C-alpha positions, 0 to 999 in steps of 0.5 A: 494496483497499476496492472489492475488499473490498466486491465480495468479491474479496478478504478483509482477514481471511484469513491473508496467508500462506495466500493466496499459492499457495506461500511468500513467499520462493519468489517471485523479489522475496522470494527473499532478503528474506523468507527469515527472515520465513517462518521466524517462526511469527508470520508465519502470523497476519498478516492484509491488515487488519493490513497495512492498519492497520499493525499487522502487526509489520513495520518501514517498509522492509526496507532499514532492516534491517541485513541488508536482511530482512524481520522482525517486530518486534512481535507481529502486531496488537499495536500500530500501527507504520507499515510501507510494507513491509506495503503493498508485500507487500499489493500483491504479493499482489494483483497475483499474485491479479489477474495484473496490475501495480499501476499497471494496477489502479489506473488502471482502477479509479480514475484512468480512471473519475474522469478523473484524466489527471494521475495515475499509480503510475508517473511519466510525462513529461507530468506535469511541467508540472502535477504536485503534488509535494514541498515542505517546511514552508517551502514550498521544493521538495525533489524530484519523485516518479519512482519506478519500479516502481509501489509501494503505500508511497508512489508515486503522482504526481498533480495538485492537480485530480486529488487534488481529483477523488479527494477528492470521489469518496471523500467522495461515497461513489462509489468506496466506502463511506465508513462501512466505510472510516472505521471505526476499526480500531486505537488509536493511543496518543500521548504528545503 
């Protein structure tokens, strides 16, 4: 995303609804789940920046809603509330604009250029031998990430070596301008 922004191929501040050529609920993946969202006047004020910094007002997942429909629970931009659904909507917008699925976009923009051969947005069998996977706080294995299709909100499978390649490239500024990436955009208030 940041690469697109720095190349002026995507704006974080143009309203997301305005970036779709047609209403969100007219696209097959969102026919049902976005039917209420598009009626909410606040939806017209949500930007990609809000989705990236988790201030869009969307819950984490529509599957947690009783009717499984997307809804704004907070005024957009008001406060931080993690939303994987916001990331997935942003993914859908980028896929529509680029005409390619997320896994291919990530492969071309990051994984291939960095030599990350053990990383993908879709789990592949060859990852089995050396994948960095899920463990709990006690160091016990919990499960492998084998999601399909690719989803921006928590889908990448990788190895420790490949994550090191990514971190090194990020911190060196090889991929993006770290000053702009690390600039705070939302104040997170905590009671702890």
